[in-house]
C-alpha positions as CSV (number, residue, x, y, z in Angstrom):
1,M,14.5,1.0,3.2
2,A,12.0,3.3,1.3
3,L,8.4,2.2,1.0
4,Y,8.5,0.0,-2.2
5,L,5.7,1.2,-4.5
6,E,6.7,-1.0,-7.5
7,D,4.7,-3.6,-8.6
8,I,7.0,-6.9,-9.4
9,T,5.0,-8.5,-11.8
10,A,4.6,-8.3,-15.2
11,N,1.5,-6.2,-14.6
12,N,3.5,-2.8,-14.1
13,N,0.7,-1.6,-11.4
14,D,3.0,0.8,-9.9
15,L,1.9,2.8,-6.9
16,T,2.1,6.6,-6.1
17,N,2.3,7.8,-2.5
18,V,0.2,11.0,-2.4
19,N,0.9,13.8,-0.3
20,T,3.8,11.6,0.9
21,A,2.7,8.8,3.8
22,T,5.3,8.3,6.4
23,E,7.3,5.1,6.1
24,V,7.5,3.5,9.7
25,T,9.8,0.4,10.4
26,T,9.7,0.0,14.4
27,S,7.6,-1.1,17.1
28,L,5.4,-3.0,14.6
29,P,2.9,-5.3,15.9
30,F,3.5,-8.5,13.9
31,A,6.9,-10.3,13.9
32,E,6.6,-10.7,10.1
33,S,6.3,-6.9,9.6
34,T,9.1,-5.0,8.6
35,I,7.7,-1.9,6.9
36,A,4.8,-0.4,7.2
37,A,3.2,3.1,6.2
38,D,1.5,5.3,8.2
39,L,-1.3,7.7,7.1
40,A,-1.8,10.7,9.2
41,K,-5.4,10.6,10.7
42,A,-7.6,13.2,8.7
43,S,-4.8,14.0,6.3
44,S,-5.0,13.5,2.4
45,Q,-2.0,10.9,2.4
46,Y,-3.1,7.8,0.3
47,F,-1.7,5.6,-2.3
48,T,-3.0,5.0,-6.0
49,A,-2.1,3.2,-9.0
50,A,-3.3,3.6,-12.7
51,D,-6.3,2.1,-13.8
52,S,-5.6,-1.4,-15.2
53,A,-7.5,-4.2,-16.4
54,S,-5.7,-6.4,-14.1
55,L,-6.5,-4.7,-10.9
56,S,-10.2,-5.5,-11.6
57,M,-12.2,-7.5,-9.3
58,T,-13.9,-10.1,-11.6
59,S,-14.9,-12.5,-9.0
60,A,-15.5,-12.5,-5.2
61,F,-12.6,-11.0,-3.0
62,T,-12.2,-10.9,0.7
63,V,-10.7,-7.9,2.4
64,E,-9.0,-8.1,5.9
65,L,-7.7,-5.0,7.8
66,W,-6.4,-4.0,11.3
67,V,-7.0,-0.6,13.0
């Protein structure tokens, strides 16, 4: 299974995989996880989406991540 980068909503905010982040499907830390991206340390790998009004933060939001 490849990284799924297409927006499944009507907004069409598809992602672009810049400098090819690697797909990871084994040894993931959470049981619910089935796929993840491995962004190499000290690299210029990232995901990007085109500027869109549907992605604009218009009120408070929370960001959470595990490092």
